[in-house]
Backbone as XML, in Angstrom:
<?xml version="1.0"?>
<chain id="A" units="angstrom">
  <residue number="1" name="MET">
    <atom name="N" x="9.189" y="23.908" z="7.843"/>
    <atom name="CA" x="9.956" y="23.113" z="6.911"/>
    <atom name="C" x="8.975" y="22.315" z="6.043"/>
  </residue>
  <residue number="2" name="ASN">
    <atom name="N" x="8.528" y="22.905" z="4.977"/>
    <atom name="CA" x="7.528" y="22.276" z="4.130"/>
    <atom name="C" x="8.109" y="21.642" z="2.880"/>
  </residue>
  <residue number="3" name="GLU">
    <atom name="N" x="9.409" y="21.724" z="2.704"/>
    <atom name="CA" x="10.026" y="21.142" z="1.520"/>
    <atom name="C" x="10.405" y="19.692" z="1.806"/>
  </residue>
  <residue number="4" name="PRO">
    <atom name="N" x="9.832" y="18.744" z="1.061"/>
    <atom name="CA" x="10.085" y="17.323" z="1.330"/>
    <atom name="C" x="11.563" y="16.949" z="1.256"/>
  </residue>
  <residue number="5" name="GLY">
    <atom name="N" x="12.288" y="17.490" z="0.287"/>
    <atom name="CA" x="13.706" y="17.165" z="0.144"/>
    <atom name="C" x="14.515" y="17.627" z="1.343"/>
  </residue>
  <residue number="6" name="LEU">
    <atom name="N" x="14.253" y="18.834" z="1.804"/>
    <atom name="CA" x="14.964" y="19.382" z="2.955"/>
    <atom name="C" x="14.608" y="18.612" z="4.218"/>
  </residue>
  <residue number="7" name="GLU">
    <atom name="N" x="13.345" y="18.277" z="4.362"/>
    <atom name="CA" x="12.904" y="17.519" z="5.536"/>
    <atom name="C" x="13.565" y="16.140" z="5.570"/>
  </residue>
  <residue number="8" name="LYS">
    <atom name="N" x="13.659" y="15.487" z="4.417"/>
    <atom name="CA" x="14.302" y="14.174" z="4.342"/>
    <atom name="C" x="15.788" y="14.295" z="4.678"/>
  </residue>
  <residue number="9" name="ALA">
    <atom name="N" x="16.436" y="15.344" z="4.199"/>
    <atom name="CA" x="17.853" y="15.558" z="4.496"/>
    <atom name="C" x="18.066" y="15.779" z="5.993"/>
  </residue>
  <residue number="10" name="MET">
    <atom name="N" x="17.171" y="16.532" z="6.610"/>
    <atom name="CA" x="17.281" y="16.767" z="8.054"/>
    <atom name="C" x="17.068" y="15.469" z="8.830"/>
  </residue>
  <residue number="11" name="ASP">
    <atom name="N" x="16.113" y="14.658" z="8.394"/>
    <atom name="CA" x="15.878" y="13.362" z="9.036"/>
    <atom name="C" x="17.110" y="12.472" z="8.917"/>
  </residue>
  <residue number="12" name="THR">
    <atom name="N" x="17.729" y="12.472" z="7.739"/>
    <atom name="CA" x="18.924" y="11.656" z="7.518"/>
    <atom name="C" x="20.068" y="12.138" z="8.397"/>
  </residue>
  <residue number="13" name="LEU">
    <atom name="N" x="20.258" y="13.448" z="8.478"/>
    <atom name="CA" x="21.307" y="14.006" z="9.327"/>
    <atom name="C" x="21.071" y="13.634" z="10.784"/>
  </residue>
  <residue number="14" name="GLN">
    <atom name="N" x="19.845" y="13.743" z="11.230"/>
    <atom name="CA" x="19.515" y="13.384" z="12.605"/>
    <atom name="C" x="19.789" y="11.899" z="12.837"/>
  </residue>
  <residue number="15" name="TYR">
    <atom name="N" x="19.414" y="11.069" z="11.868"/>
    <atom name="CA" x="19.639" y="9.621" z="11.961"/>
    <atom name="C" x="21.130" y="9.315" z="12.079"/>
  </residue>
  <residue number="16" name="LEU">
    <atom name="N" x="21.949" y="9.936" z="11.247"/>
    <atom name="CA" x="23.385" y="9.661" z="11.257"/>
    <atom name="C" x="24.053" y="10.168" z="12.529"/>
  </residue>
  <residue number="17" name="SER">
    <atom name="N" x="23.440" y="11.133" z="13.192"/>
    <atom name="CA" x="24.005" y="11.710" z="14.412"/>
    <atom name="C" x="23.691" y="10.879" z="15.654"/>
  </residue>
  <residue number="18" name="GLN">
    <atom name="N" x="22.799" y="9.917" z="15.547"/>
    <atom name="CA" x="22.374" y="9.141" z="16.709"/>
    <atom name="C" x="23.398" y="8.059" z="17.058"/>
  </residue>
  <residue number="19" name="ASP">
    <atom name="N" x="23.347" y="7.614" z="18.308"/>
    <atom name="CA" x="24.193" y="6.492" z="18.693"/>
    <atom name="C" x="23.602" y="5.197" z="18.136"/>
  </residue>
  <residue number="20" name="SER">
    <atom name="N" x="24.323" y="4.105" z="18.276"/>
    <atom name="CA" x="23.905" y="2.851" z="17.640"/>
    <atom name="C" x="22.566" y="2.338" z="18.180"/>
  </residue>
  <residue number="21" name="ASP">
    <atom name="N" x="22.294" y="2.504" z="19.469"/>
    <atom name="CA" x="21.010" y="2.055" z="20.019"/>
    <atom name="C" x="19.855" y="2.879" z="19.457"/>
  </residue>
  <residue number="22" name="ALA">
    <atom name="N" x="20.046" y="4.174" z="19.365"/>
    <atom name="CA" x="19.007" y="5.039" z="18.810"/>
    <atom name="C" x="18.794" y="4.723" z="17.332"/>
  </residue>
  <residue number="23" name="ARG">
    <atom name="N" x="19.886" y="4.452" z="16.605"/>
    <atom name="CA" x="19.769" y="4.086" z="15.190"/>
    <atom name="C" x="19.004" y="2.783" z="15.028"/>
  </residue>
  <residue number="24" name="ARG">
    <atom name="N" x="19.294" y="1.821" z="15.903"/>
    <atom name="CA" x="18.615" y="0.529" z="15.845"/>
    <atom name="C" x="17.110" y="0.707" z="16.093"/>
  </residue>
  <residue number="25" name="LEU">
    <atom name="N" x="16.752" y="1.529" z="17.065"/>
    <atom name="CA" x="15.342" y="1.815" z="17.334"/>
    <atom name="C" x="14.687" y="2.532" z="16.152"/>
  </residue>
  <residue number="26" name="TYR">
    <atom name="N" x="15.424" y="3.474" z="15.575"/>
    <atom name="CA" x="14.912" y="4.204" z="14.416"/>
    <atom name="C" x="14.659" y="3.246" z="13.255"/>
  </residue>
  <residue number="27" name="GLU">
    <atom name="N" x="15.611" y="2.359" z="12.988"/>
    <atom name="CA" x="15.462" y="1.397" z="11.893"/>
    <atom name="C" x="14.293" y="0.450" z="12.145"/>
  </residue>
  <residue number="28" name="ALA">
    <atom name="N" x="14.115" y="0.027" z="13.396"/>
    <atom name="CA" x="12.993" y="-0.851" z="13.734"/>
    <atom name="C" x="11.668" y="-0.124" z="13.502"/>
  </residue>
  <residue number="29" name="ARG">
    <atom name="N" x="11.618" y="1.135" z="13.866"/>
    <atom name="CA" x="10.402" y="1.934" z="13.663"/>
    <atom name="C" x="10.111" y="2.098" z="12.171"/>
  </residue>
  <residue number="30" name="GLN">
    <atom name="N" x="11.143" y="2.384" z="11.389"/>
    <atom name="CA" x="10.961" y="2.537" z="9.948"/>
    <atom name="C" x="10.482" y="1.233" z="9.315"/>
  </residue>
  <residue number="31" name="LYS">
    <atom name="N" x="11.034" y="0.109" z="9.762"/>
    <atom name="CA" x="10.611" y="-1.196" z="9.241"/>
    <atom name="C" x="9.149" y="-1.446" z="9.603"/>
  </residue>
  <residue number="32" name="TYR">
    <atom name="N" x="8.778" y="-1.132" z="10.833"/>
    <atom name="CA" x="7.390" y="-1.300" z="11.265"/>
    <atom name="C" x="6.450" y="-0.470" z="10.389"/>
  </residue>
  <residue number="33" name="LEU">
    <atom name="N" x="6.800" y="0.792" z="10.157"/>
    <atom name="CA" x="5.953" y="1.663" z="9.340"/>
    <atom name="C" x="5.835" y="1.133" z="7.911"/>
  </residue>
  <residue number="34" name="HIS">
    <atom name="N" x="6.943" y="0.649" z="7.373"/>
    <atom name="CA" x="6.929" y="0.090" z="6.016"/>
    <atom name="C" x="6.057" y="-1.159" z="5.973"/>
  </residue>
  <residue number="35" name="ASP">
    <atom name="N" x="6.225" y="-2.043" z="6.950"/>
    <atom name="CA" x="5.438" y="-3.280" z="6.995"/>
    <atom name="C" x="3.950" y="-2.986" z="7.160"/>
  </residue>
  <residue number="36" name="GLU">
    <atom name="N" x="3.633" y="-2.019" z="8.002"/>
    <atom name="CA" x="2.233" y="-1.654" z="8.228"/>
    <atom name="C" x="1.605" y="-1.109" z="6.944"/>
  </residue>
  <residue number="37" name="ALA">
    <atom name="N" x="2.329" y="-0.247" z="6.247"/>
    <atom name="CA" x="1.816" y="0.301" z="4.989"/>
    <atom name="C" x="1.613" y="-0.808" z="3.966"/>
  </residue>
  <residue number="38" name="SER">
    <atom name="N" x="2.531" y="-1.755" z="3.943"/>
    <atom name="CA" x="2.420" y="-2.880" z="3.016"/>
    <atom name="C" x="1.194" y="-3.731" z="3.338"/>
  </residue>
  <residue number="39" name="MET">
    <atom name="N" x="0.973" y="-4.012" z="4.619"/>
    <atom name="CA" x="-0.188" y="-4.815" z="5.029"/>
    <atom name="C" x="-1.496" y="-4.105" z="4.693"/>
  </residue>
  <residue number="40" name="LEU">
    <atom name="N" x="-1.538" y="-2.801" z="4.925"/>
    <atom name="CA" x="-2.753" y="-2.044" z="4.619"/>
    <atom name="C" x="-3.032" y="-2.055" z="3.120"/>
  </residue>
  <residue number="41" name="GLY">
    <atom name="N" x="-1.983" y="-1.917" z="2.331"/>
    <atom name="CA" x="-2.151" y="-1.965" z="0.883"/>
    <atom name="C" x="-2.658" y="-3.317" z="0.423"/>
  </residue>
  <residue number="42" name="SER">
    <atom name="N" x="-2.118" y="-4.383" z="1.020"/>
    <atom name="CA" x="-2.564" y="-5.736" z="0.673"/>
    <atom name="C" x="-4.016" y="-5.957" z="1.079"/>
  </residue>
  <residue number="43" name="ALA">
    <atom name="N" x="-4.380" y="-5.471" z="2.251"/>
    <atom name="CA" x="-5.759" y="-5.630" z="2.729"/>
    <atom name="C" x="-6.732" y="-4.855" z="1.843"/>
  </residue>
  <residue number="44" name="LYS">
    <atom name="N" x="-6.330" y="-3.676" z="1.419"/>
    <atom name="CA" x="-7.192" y="-2.869" z="0.550"/>
    <atom name="C" x="-7.413" y="-3.586" z="-0.778"/>
  </residue>
  <residue number="45" name="LEU">
    <atom name="N" x="-6.343" y="-4.127" z="-1.354"/>
    <atom name="CA" x="-6.464" y="-4.848" z="-2.620"/>
    <atom name="C" x="-7.343" y="-6.080" z="-2.460"/>
  </residue>
  <residue number="46" name="ALA">
    <atom name="N" x="-7.199" y="-6.787" z="-1.343"/>
    <atom name="CA" x="-8.037" y="-7.967" z="-1.094"/>
    <atom name="C" x="-9.508" y="-7.566" z="-1.020"/>
  </residue>
  <residue number="47" name="GLY">
    <atom name="N" x="-9.792" y="-6.439" z="-0.385"/>
    <atom name="CA" x="-11.164" y="-5.951" z="-0.295"/>
    <atom name="C" x="-11.733" y="-5.583" z="-1.654"/>
  </residue>
  <residue number="48" name="ILE">
    <atom name="N" x="-10.922" y="-4.944" z="-2.468"/>
    <atom name="CA" x="-11.361" y="-4.572" z="-3.819"/>
    <atom name="C" x="-11.651" y="-5.822" z="-4.641"/>
  </residue>
  <residue number="49" name="LYS">
    <atom name="N" x="-10.792" y="-6.829" z="-4.510"/>
    <atom name="CA" x="-11.010" y="-8.076" z="-5.253"/>
    <atom name="C" x="-12.282" y="-8.777" z="-4.781"/>
  </residue>
  <residue number="50" name="GLU">
    <atom name="N" x="-12.558" y="-8.704" z="-3.493"/>
    <atom name="CA" x="-13.785" y="-9.307" z="-2.962"/>
    <atom name="C" x="-15.020" y="-8.608" z="-3.528"/>
  </residue>
  <residue number="51" name="VAL">
    <atom name="N" x="-14.967" y="-7.297" z="-3.610"/>
    <atom name="CA" x="-16.074" y="-6.542" z="-4.205"/>
    <atom name="C" x="-16.244" y="-6.937" z="-5.670"/>
  </residue>
  <residue number="52" name="ALA">
    <atom name="N" x="-15.138" y="-7.069" z="-6.384"/>
    <atom name="CA" x="-15.208" y="-7.464" z="-7.798"/>
    <atom name="C" x="-15.828" y="-8.851" z="-7.945"/>
  </residue>
  <residue number="53" name="LYS">
    <atom name="N" x="-15.466" y="-9.781" z="-7.054"/>
    <atom name="CA" x="-16.065" y="-11.123" z="-7.094"/>
    <atom name="C" x="-17.579" y="-11.041" z="-6.874"/>
  </residue>
  <residue number="54" name="ASN">
    <atom name="N" x="-17.983" y="-10.226" z="-5.922"/>
    <atom name="CA" x="-19.416" y="-10.051" z="-5.666"/>
    <atom name="C" x="-20.125" y="-9.462" z="-6.885"/>
  </residue>
  <residue number="55" name="MET">
    <atom name="N" x="-19.472" y="-8.537" z="-7.549"/>
    <atom name="CA" x="-20.058" y="-7.937" z="-8.746"/>
    <atom name="C" x="-20.164" y="-8.967" z="-9.870"/>
  </residue>
  <residue number="56" name="LEU">
    <atom name="N" x="-19.166" y="-9.849" z="-9.975"/>
    <atom name="CA" x="-19.237" y="-10.937" z="-10.957"/>
    <atom name="C" x="-20.417" y="-11.851" z="-10.645"/>
  </residue>
  <residue number="57" name="ASP">
    <atom name="N" x="-20.604" y="-12.141" z="-9.354"/>
    <atom name="CA" x="-21.732" y="-12.991" z="-8.937"/>
    <atom name="C" x="-23.080" y="-12.362" z="-9.289"/>
  </residue>
  <residue number="58" name="LEU">
    <atom name="N" x="-23.101" y="-11.038" z="-9.361"/>
    <atom name="CA" x="-24.328" y="-10.323" z="-9.732"/>
    <atom name="C" x="-24.463" y="-10.189" z="-11.252"/>
  </residue>
  <residue number="59" name="ASN">
    <atom name="N" x="-23.531" y="-10.829" z="-11.961"/>
    <atom name="CA" x="-23.520" y="-10.825" z="-13.433"/>
    <atom name="C" x="-23.351" y="-9.437" z="-14.048"/>
  </residue>
  <residue number="60" name="LEU">
    <atom name="N" x="-22.623" y="-8.571" z="-13.360"/>
    <atom name="CA" x="-22.306" y="-7.271" z="-13.953"/>
    <atom name="C" x="-21.215" y="-7.468" z="-15.000"/>
  </residue>
  <residue number="61" name="ASP">
    <atom name="N" x="-21.210" y="-6.612" z="-16.003"/>
    <atom name="CA" x="-20.212" y="-6.770" z="-17.061"/>
    <atom name="C" x="-18.834" y="-6.316" z="-16.575"/>
  </residue>
  <residue number="62" name="ILE">
    <atom name="N" x="-17.816" y="-6.873" z="-17.202"/>
    <atom name="CA" x="-16.437" y="-6.646" z="-16.767"/>
    <atom name="C" x="-16.041" y="-5.176" z="-16.876"/>
  </residue>
  <residue number="63" name="THR">
    <atom name="N" x="-16.502" y="-4.492" z="-17.895"/>
    <atom name="CA" x="-16.167" y="-3.075" z="-18.059"/>
    <atom name="C" x="-16.674" y="-2.257" z="-16.877"/>
  </residue>
  <residue number="64" name="THR">
    <atom name="N" x="-17.876" y="-2.536" z="-16.435"/>
    <atom name="CA" x="-18.447" y="-1.828" z="-15.280"/>
    <atom name="C" x="-17.658" y="-2.152" z="-14.017"/>
  </residue>
  <residue number="65" name="ILE">
    <atom name="N" x="-17.320" y="-3.415" z="-13.844"/>
    <atom name="CA" x="-16.551" y="-3.829" z="-12.664"/>
    <atom name="C" x="-15.188" y="-3.149" z="-12.666"/>
  </residue>
  <residue number="66" name="ALA">
    <atom name="N" x="-14.552" y="-3.096" z="-13.837"/>
    <atom name="CA" x="-13.239" y="-2.450" z="-13.945"/>
    <atom name="C" x="-13.332" y="-0.972" z="-13.574"/>
  </residue>
  <residue number="67" name="LYS">
    <atom name="N" x="-14.362" y="-0.301" z="-14.048"/>
    <atom name="CA" x="-14.541" y="1.122" z="-13.723"/>
    <atom name="C" x="-14.798" y="1.318" z="-12.233"/>
  </residue>
  <residue number="68" name="ALA">
    <atom name="N" x="-15.583" y="0.440" z="-11.643"/>
    <atom name="CA" x="-15.949" y="0.583" z="-10.229"/>
    <atom name="C" x="-14.805" y="0.252" z="-9.284"/>
  </residue>
  <residue number="69" name="THR">
    <atom name="N" x="-13.957" y="-0.703" z="-9.666"/>
    <atom name="CA" x="-12.919" y="-1.177" z="-8.748"/>
    <atom name="C" x="-11.516" y="-0.672" z="-9.060"/>
  </residue>
  <residue number="70" name="GLY">
    <atom name="N" x="-11.303" y="-0.272" z="-10.310"/>
    <atom name="CA" x="-9.955" y="0.127" z="-10.701"/>
    <atom name="C" x="-9.089" y="-1.051" z="-11.111"/>
  </residue>
  <residue number="71" name="LEU">
    <atom name="N" x="-9.653" y="-2.254" z="-11.070"/>
    <atom name="CA" x="-8.916" y="-3.437" z="-11.511"/>
    <atom name="C" x="-8.935" y="-3.495" z="-13.035"/>
  </residue>
  <residue number="72" name="THR">
    <atom name="N" x="-7.943" y="-4.174" z="-13.602"/>
    <atom name="CA" x="-7.936" y="-4.370" z="-15.048"/>
    <atom name="C" x="-8.882" y="-5.507" z="-15.405"/>
  </residue>
  <residue number="73" name="GLU">
    <atom name="N" x="-9.243" y="-5.576" z="-16.669"/>
    <atom name="CA" x="-10.112" y="-6.667" z="-17.114"/>
    <atom name="C" x="-9.423" y="-8.015" z="-16.917"/>
  </residue>
  <residue number="74" name="GLN">
    <atom name="N" x="-8.113" y="-8.052" z="-17.094"/>
    <atom name="CA" x="-7.364" y="-9.292" z="-16.878"/>
    <atom name="C" x="-7.433" y="-9.722" z="-15.415"/>
  </residue>
  <residue number="75" name="GLU">
    <atom name="N" x="-7.296" y="-8.768" z="-14.503"/>
    <atom name="CA" x="-7.383" y="-9.092" z="-13.075"/>
    <atom name="C" x="-8.776" y="-9.612" z="-12.724"/>
  </residue>
  <residue number="76" name="ILE">
    <atom name="N" x="-9.781" y="-9.016" z="-13.311"/>
    <atom name="CA" x="-11.159" y="-9.444" z="-13.037"/>
    <atom name="C" x="-11.398" y="-10.841" z="-13.597"/>
  </residue>
  <residue number="77" name="ASN">
    <atom name="N" x="-10.939" y="-11.091" z="-14.816"/>
    <atom name="CA" x="-11.091" y="-12.426" z="-15.403"/>
    <atom name="C" x="-10.386" y="-13.486" z="-14.565"/>
  </residue>
  <residue number="78" name="ALA">
    <atom name="N" x="-9.257" y="-13.133" z="-13.971"/>
    <atom name="CA" x="-8.527" y="-14.080" z="-13.119"/>
    <atom name="C" x="-9.331" y="-14.432" z="-11.870"/>
  </residue>
  <residue number="79" name="LEU">
    <atom name="N" x="-10.201" y="-13.543" z="-11.429"/>
    <atom name="CA" x="-11.021" y="-13.796" z="-10.240"/>
    <atom name="C" x="-12.114" y="-14.823" z="-10.508"/>
  </residue>
  <residue number="80" name="ARG">
    <atom name="N" x="-12.448" y="-15.027" z="-11.747"/>
    <atom name="CA" x="-13.491" y="-15.996" z="-12.105"/>
    <atom name="C" x="-13.036" y="-17.424" z="-11.851"/>
  </residue>
  <residue number="81" name="LYS">
    <atom name="N" x="-11.750" y="-17.645" z="-11.843"/>
    <atom name="CA" x="-11.201" y="-19.005" z="-11.727"/>
    <atom name="C" x="-11.170" y="-19.483" z="-10.300"/>
  </residue>
</chain>
């Protein structure tokens, strides 16, 4: 089953077929996975911003920092404050 749409439909069908306790556990697991992904994304962004700050401290130009980090020039300028 390599089709994402079909796989999602099967997951939904399985979810709807479960009893209330199983659904509650499933929802808790989904919330955990969502929260974990959110935390990892936040941590990654914090790390990128820290690298950009270090690059600013080394007096690298903003264009180079933007290319290296993927941050916008506005985001980099905000780090100076």
